C-alpha positions in Angstrom: 12.6 52.7 30.4 15.4 51.0 28.3 18.7 52.6 27.8 20.5 52.4 24.5 24.2 51.5 24.6 26.5 54.3 24.2 28.8 54.3 21.1 32.5 53.6 21.7 34.6 56.7 22.3 37.2 57.5 19.7 40.7 58.5 20.9 41.6 62.1 20.8 44.0 63.1 18.0 46.9 65.0 19.5 50.1 66.4 18.1 52.5 64.7 20.3 55.6 65.9 18.5 54.6 69.6 19.2 54.0 68.7 22.9 57.3 67.1 23.4 59.1 69.9 21.4 57.6 72.6 23.7 58.5 70.6 26.9 62.1 70.0 25.6 62.5 73.6 24.7 61.3 74.7 28.2 63.9 72.4 29.8 66.6 73.9 27.6 65.6 77.4 28.4 65.7 76.5 32.3 69.2 74.9 31.7 70.5 78.1 30.0 69.1 80.3 32.7 70.7 78.2 35.4 74.0 78.2 33.6 73.9 82.0 33.6 72.9 82.3 37.3 75.4 79.6 38.3 73.6 78.2 41.5 75.7 76.8 44.3 73.9 73.5 44.2 74.2 71.6 40.9 71.2 69.4 41.4 69.0 71.8 39.4 71.4 71.8 36.5 71.4 68.0 36.3 67.6 68.0 36.5 67.3 70.4 33.6 69.9 68.4 31.6 68.1 65.1 32.2 64.7 66.7 31.2 66.3 68.0 28.0 67.9 64.7 27.2 64.7 62.7 28.0 62.8 65.1 25.8 65.1 64.4 22.9 64.7 60.7 23.5 60.9 61.1 23.6 60.9 63.1 20.3 62.9 60.3 18.6 60.6 57.7 20.0 57.4 59.5 19.0 58.7 60.2 15.4 59.6 56.5 15.0 56.2 55.4 16.4 54.4 57.7 14.0 56.6 56.5 11.0 55.9 52.9 11.8 52.1 53.5 12.2 51.6 54.9 8.7 50.3 52.3 6.1 
């Protein structure tokens, strides 16, 4: 029995901008909650701030990538 070769898989189209926006918004919500609660240890505040900042960087990166990919 001969097997026919499978066709190449196509990449899944995703909405990267929406994904990053949701993640960044969640980090911002966590940061605001922690600012209200005022924990003794500030490590969590810095973690949320870093997550929010990296989310903004990722958003700029993805938008630039998408702008350069368009013909």
